[in-house]
C-alpha positions as a Markdown table, in Angstrom:
| # | Residue | x | y | z |
|---|---|---|---|---|
| 1 | Unk | 30.4 | -10.9 | 20.6 |
| 2 | Unk | 32.6 | -14.1 | 22.6 |
| 3 | Unk | 35.2 | -10.7 | 24.2 |
| 4 | Unk | 32.2 | -9.5 | 25.5 |
| 5 | Unk | 31.8 | -12.6 | 26.9 |
| 6 | Unk | 35.2 | -12.6 | 29.1 |
| 7 | Unk | 34.4 | -9.5 | 30.8 |
| 8 | Unk | 32.2 | -10.5 | 33.3 |
| 9 | Unk | 34.6 | -13.8 | 33.8 |
| 10 | Unk | 36.7 | -11.8 | 34.3 |
| 11 | Unk | 35.2 | -9.5 | 36.9 |
| 12 | Unk | 32.9 | -12.4 | 38.3 |
| 13 | Unk | 36.2 | -14.3 | 39.4 |
| 14 | Unk | 38.6 | -11.9 | 40.1 |
| 15 | Unk | 41.3 | -13.7 | 37.7 |
| 16 | Unk | 43.8 | -11.4 | 35.0 |
| 17 | Unk | 42.7 | -12.2 | 31.2 |
| 18 | Unk | 45.1 | -14.8 | 30.4 |
| 19 | Unk | 43.9 | -16.4 | 33.3 |
| 20 | Unk | 40.6 | -16.2 | 32.6 |
| 21 | Unk | 41.4 | -17.9 | 28.6 |
| 22 | Unk | 43.1 | -20.8 | 30.6 |
| 23 | Unk | 40.1 | -20.9 | 32.2 |
| 24 | Unk | 37.8 | -20.9 | 29.3 |
| 25 | Unk | 40.3 | -24.0 | 28.1 |
| 26 | Unk | 39.5 | -26.0 | 31.0 |
| 27 | Unk | 36.7 | -25.5 | 32.8 |
| 28 | Unk | 33.4 | -26.4 | 31.5 |
| 29 | Unk | 31.3 | -23.6 | 32.7 |
| 30 | Unk | 32.8 | -20.7 | 31.6 |
| 31 | Unk | 32.8 | -22.7 | 27.6 |
| 32 | Unk | 28.6 | -23.2 | 28.0 |
| 33 | Unk | 28.8 | -20.1 | 29.8 |
| 34 | Unk | 30.9 | -18.3 | 26.3 |
| 35 | Unk | 29.1 | -21.0 | 24.0 |
| 36 | Unk | 31.2 | -23.3 | 23.2 |
| 37 | Unk | 31.6 | -26.5 | 21.9 |
| 38 | Unk | 33.2 | -29.2 | 24.9 |
| 39 | Unk | 36.3 | -29.5 | 22.3 |
| 40 | Unk | 36.2 | -25.5 | 20.1 |
| 41 | Unk | 40.2 | -23.9 | 20.7 |
| 42 | Unk | 39.5 | -20.9 | 23.1 |
| 43 | Unk | 41.3 | -17.8 | 21.6 |
| 44 | Unk | 45.6 | -17.5 | 21.8 |
């Protein structure tokens, strides 16, 4: 389910897939949208 939530972030911010994953490591708004805890790891 989380992989499908990466797609709107990709379109809204017009950034690459790698940048979306990198942003979800540090940006709390990305983590909130992805229903992740602040200390939770993201995909590689």
